[in-house]
C-alpha positions as CSV (number, residue, x, y, z in Angstrom):
1,X,-164.1,121.8,73.3
2,X,-165.3,118.4,74.5
3,X,-169.0,118.1,75.4
4,X,-168.5,115.0,77.5
5,X,-166.5,113.9,80.6
6,X,-163.3,112.0,80.3
7,X,-163.6,108.9,82.4
8,X,-160.7,106.6,83.2
9,X,-161.3,102.9,84.0
10,X,-160.4,102.2,87.6
11,X,-159.3,98.7,86.6
12,X,-156.9,99.6,83.7
13,X,-155.5,102.8,82.2
14,X,-158.1,103.0,79.4
15,X,-160.2,106.0,78.6
16,X,-162.3,103.8,76.2
17,X,-165.4,103.9,78.5
18,X,-169.0,103.6,77.6
19,X,-172.0,104.8,79.5
20,X,-174.3,101.7,79.8
21,X,-177.7,103.2,80.2
22,X,-179.6,100.1,79.1
23,X,-178.6,96.9,81.0
24,X,-177.4,93.9,79.1
25,X,-180.1,91.2,78.3
26,X,-178.4,88.7,80.7
27,X,-178.4,91.2,83.6
28,X,-181.0,91.3,86.3
29,X,-180.0,94.9,87.2
30,X,-181.7,97.9,85.6
31,X,-179.0,100.3,87.0
32,X,-177.0,102.5,84.7
33,X,-173.2,102.0,84.8
34,X,-169.9,102.6,83.1
35,X,-168.2,99.8,81.2
36,X,-164.6,99.7,79.9
37,X,-164.3,98.7,76.3
38,X,-160.7,97.4,76.9
39,X,-161.0,95.2,79.9
40,X,-164.8,94.9,80.4
41,X,-164.8,96.2,84.0
42,X,-168.2,97.7,85.1
43,X,-168.6,100.3,87.8
44,X,-170.6,103.2,88.9
45,X,-169.8,106.9,89.2
46,X,-169.5,108.3,92.7
47,X,-168.4,104.9,94.2
48,X,-165.5,105.2,96.6
49,X,-163.4,102.2,97.5
50,X,-163.3,103.1,101.2
51,X,-167.1,103.7,101.5
52,X,-168.8,100.9,103.4
53,X,-172.1,101.1,101.7
54,X,-174.0,99.1,99.1
55,X,-173.2,100.0,95.5
56,X,-175.9,100.9,93.0
57,X,-176.6,97.3,91.8
58,X,-176.8,96.0,95.4
59,X,-179.1,98.8,96.5
60,X,-181.3,99.3,93.5
61,X,-181.0,96.2,91.3
62,X,-184.5,95.0,92.2
63,X,-186.1,98.4,92.9
64,X,-189.1,99.6,90.9
65,X,-188.3,101.6,87.8
66,X,-187.8,105.3,88.2
67,X,-191.1,106.0,86.5
68,X,-193.0,103.7,88.9
69,X,-191.2,105.1,91.9
70,X,-192.0,108.7,90.8
71,X,-195.7,107.8,90.6
72,X,-195.6,106.1,94.0
73,X,-194.0,109.1,95.6
74,X,-196.5,111.5,94.1
75,X,-199.4,109.5,95.3
76,X,-197.8,109.0,98.7
77,X,-197.2,112.8,99.1
78,X,-200.8,113.4,98.3
79,X,-201.8,110.9,100.9
80,X,-199.6,112.5,103.5
81,X,-201.2,115.9,102.8
82,X,-204.7,114.4,103.0
83,X,-203.9,112.7,106.3
84,X,-202.5,115.9,107.7
85,X,-205.6,117.9,106.7
86,X,-207.9,115.2,108.2
87,X,-205.9,115.3,111.4
88,X,-206.2,119.1,111.6
89,X,-210.0,118.6,111.2
90,X,-210.1,116.0,114.0
91,X,-210.6,113.0,111.7
92,X,-207.8,110.7,112.7
93,X,-204.1,110.8,113.2
94,X,-201.5,112.3,110.8
95,X,-198.7,110.2,109.4
96,X,-196.2,109.2,112.2
97,X,-192.5,109.7,112.2
98,X,-191.9,106.2,110.7
99,X,-194.2,107.0,107.8
100,X,-192.5,110.3,107.1
101,X,-189.1,108.6,107.4
102,X,-189.9,105.9,104.9
103,X,-191.2,108.6,102.4
104,X,-188.1,110.7,102.8
105,X,-185.9,107.5,102.4
106,X,-187.6,106.4,99.2
107,X,-187.5,110.0,97.9
108,X,-183.8,110.2,98.6
109,X,-183.2,106.8,96.9
110,X,-185.2,107.9,93.9
111,X,-183.1,111.1,93.6
112,X,-179.9,109.2,94.1
113,X,-180.8,106.8,91.3
114,X,-181.9,109.6,89.0
115,X,-178.7,111.5,89.6
116,X,-176.7,108.4,89.0
117,X,-178.3,107.8,85.6
118,X,-177.7,111.5,84.7
119,X,-174.0,111.1,85.7
120,X,-173.7,108.1,83.4
121,X,-175.5,109.9,80.6
122,X,-173.3,113.0,80.9
123,X,-170.3,110.9,80.0
124,X,-171.8,110.3,76.5
125,X,-173.0,113.9,76.1
126,X,-176.7,112.7,76.2
127,X,-177.2,115.3,78.9
128,X,-175.1,118.3,79.9
129,X,-172.7,118.2,82.9
130,X,-174.7,121.0,84.4
131,X,-177.9,119.0,84.4
132,X,-176.0,116.0,85.9
133,X,-174.5,118.3,88.6
134,X,-178.0,119.7,89.4
135,X,-179.4,116.2,89.8
136,X,-176.4,115.3,92.0
137,X,-177.1,118.4,94.2
138,X,-180.7,117.4,94.6
139,X,-179.7,113.9,95.6
140,X,-177.2,115.2,98.2
141,X,-179.9,117.5,99.7
142,X,-182.4,114.7,100.0
143,X,-179.7,112.4,101.5
144,X,-178.8,115.1,104.0
145,X,-182.5,115.5,105.0
146,X,-182.9,111.7,105.8
147,X,-179.6,111.6,107.7
148,X,-180.5,114.5,109.9
149,X,-184.1,113.2,110.3
150,X,-182.5,110.0,111.7
151,X,-180.2,111.9,114.0
152,X,-183.1,114.0,115.3
153,X,-185.1,110.8,116.1
154,X,-182.0,109.3,118.0
155,X,-181.5,106.8,115.1
156,X,-184.5,104.7,116.2
157,X,-185.2,103.8,112.5
158,X,-181.6,103.2,111.4
159,X,-181.2,99.6,110.3
160,X,-177.9,99.6,108.4
161,X,-174.5,98.5,109.5
162,X,-173.2,102.0,110.4
163,X,-175.0,104.6,112.5
164,X,-176.1,108.0,111.0
165,X,-173.4,109.8,112.9
166,X,-170.5,107.7,111.4
167,X,-167.8,109.9,110.0
168,X,-167.9,108.3,106.5
169,X,-171.2,109.9,105.7
170,X,-169.8,113.4,106.1
171,X,-169.3,114.1,102.3
172,X,-171.6,114.3,99.3
173,X,-170.7,110.8,98.2
174,X,-171.0,109.6,101.8
175,X,-174.5,111.1,102.2
176,X,-175.7,109.3,99.1
177,X,-174.0,106.1,100.4
178,X,-176.0,106.4,103.6
179,X,-179.2,106.4,101.5
180,X,-178.1,103.2,99.7
181,X,-177.3,101.6,103.1
182,X,-180.7,102.4,104.6
183,X,-182.7,101.6,101.4
184,X,-181.0,98.2,101.2
185,X,-181.8,97.6,104.9
186,X,-185.4,98.6,104.3
187,X,-185.7,96.2,101.3
188,X,-184.3,93.4,103.4
189,X,-186.9,94.1,106.1
190,X,-189.7,94.2,103.5
191,X,-188.6,90.7,102.2
192,X,-188.6,89.3,105.7
193,X,-192.1,90.7,106.4
194,X,-193.4,89.2,103.1
195,X,-191.9,85.8,103.8
196,X,-193.4,85.8,107.3
197,X,-196.9,86.6,105.9
198,X,-196.6,83.6,103.5
199,X,-195.9,81.2,106.3
200,X,-199.0,79.4,107.7
């Protein structure tokens, strides 16, 4: 019995597909992907042609490494807890909705990227399909959390093209696409803020 997934190239009928876990030297993207040995087409698992959301390269091509982001999220979670405790003791405000929202967004993006790398690795048998499915489930749960958080806040923080209540987000792949949309929008906002700070 085969220990890896059979993947068909969406550009040609070939099954000669490699999981590209390490990006090529001439690529600025550090995102795992599939590449067809026959026609050279490169794509990502879970991408749907009709999904109006950034792909993995667009959303995460310039993001911190997964290791760096994991450390950032751990420190951030600790800071949120310390602020909450200080607020309970009457020593300043707790983290506001915007702060929580950004933490949840970056956490969901981290889990989306981690699951994506697992899905690529499962193709080569580097990890089991069960582990890849568990990672995908965690990514969907985190994506669902950020989407419902946005809906509860009347979408005040939503910056992407489509609102949180758009029908296209109502699937596991759609939920993860929503995270990529909002993470990309947040990165654009960050770039704008940095540029404005540099101007005299």
